[in-house]
N, C-alpha and C positions, 0 to 999 in steps of 0.2 A: 670620844670624838667631839670636837667643837664644830660649831657651824661653819668655821673657816676651812677646816679640813674636809668636811663634806662637800663644800662648794668647790674646793680646788679639785677633789676627786671627781666630782660631776663634771668639771670643765675638761678634765683629762680624758673622761670616758665618752664624752659628747661626740667627738668626731668618730669614734668607733661605732656608737649607736646610730649615728647619722649615716655612715657608710653601710651598716647592716639594713638599715631601713631602705636605703637606695637599692641595695641588692634585691631585697624582697619585691620592691615595686617594680624593678626591671624584670624580675622572674615572673611576676603576675602578669605584666604586660606582654611578655614573650608567649606565655601560655595563652592568653586571651587572643593574641594575633594568630597563634598557630591554630587554635580552634576556629576562628574566623575565616581563616583562608581554607581549612578543611571543609567547613560547612559551605563555603562559596564553591569550592571544587565539587562537592557532591551535588549542589544544585545545578551547576553547569553541566556536569556529566548526565544528570537526569534530563536536562533540556536536549542535550545532543542526542541521546538515545530515544527518548520518547516525546520530544518536542514536535511542534507543528511540522517542521522541516527536519525531523530527526532521522535516525538510521531506519527506524521501523516504517516510518512514512516513506522513506526512499526505497525500502525493500518492496512495499505495496505498489509503489508507482513503477517500478521496474517490472514486477509481475503483469501489472495492468498493460504496460507498454508492449510486452511479449504477446499477451493475450490479443490486444488490438492489431498487432503486427500479423498474427496468424489469421484473425478475421479479415484483414485487409487483403491478404494473399488469397484467401478463399473466395472473397468478392471479386477480385480481379480475375480469378480463373473462371467463376461463373459469368462474369461480364464477357470474357472472351468466347466462352461457349455460346452465350446468347447472341453476340455479334456474328459468329459462324452460322448459327441457325437462321438468323435474319438474312444473311448473304445467300444461304442454300435456298431459302423461300423466294428470294427475289430473282434467283438466276436459274434454278433447277425445277423444271415442270414436274418430274417424279416426286420431288419433296413436297410441292404444293398438293399433289394428289394423295400422298401419304397423310399429310397433315389433315386434309379434308375428310379423309376416310376414318382417321383416328379421332379427331376431336368433334367433327360435325356428323359423323356416322353416315357419310354419303356411300352410295353403293353404285355399282354399274348395273346395267340391265341384267336381270336374271340372278342376281346375287342376293343371299338372304343373310342377315346379321342376327346373331344370337348374342344377347347380353345377358351375362351372368352376374348375379349380386356379388360384390366385392367384400361386403361385411358379412361374416359368418353368424352374427347374431340376427341379422334381418331375415336369413333363410330359414331359421328355426320357427316352427309353429308355436304360438303361444296358446296355453290352455288355462282356462279359469274354472 
């Protein structure tokens, strides 16, 4: 084979080699793009689930909102009871008397009040 024949054969194979090289480059670019998109998808999914405002944070905030709602209902109920108690103390003389007897230990003439210890540990004698 002479130099001319190898040159002509090279020029005939050159477009085929260039086409194969283009296909390889295209294949590698597709693989790289697929890997990049897959990685981006994983990062975004992690952010959606575990991020600052992700699904886990949303679930915690929902539980906290339920807890606060229950606490608010209990406080409203207690507030209503206290308003009713204040109303009774302002308008009912027997309620005033009952409160004075309970809280201030007031008595009527001839009455005796016995106060028992409420804590069972304070009633036990200590020995050393």
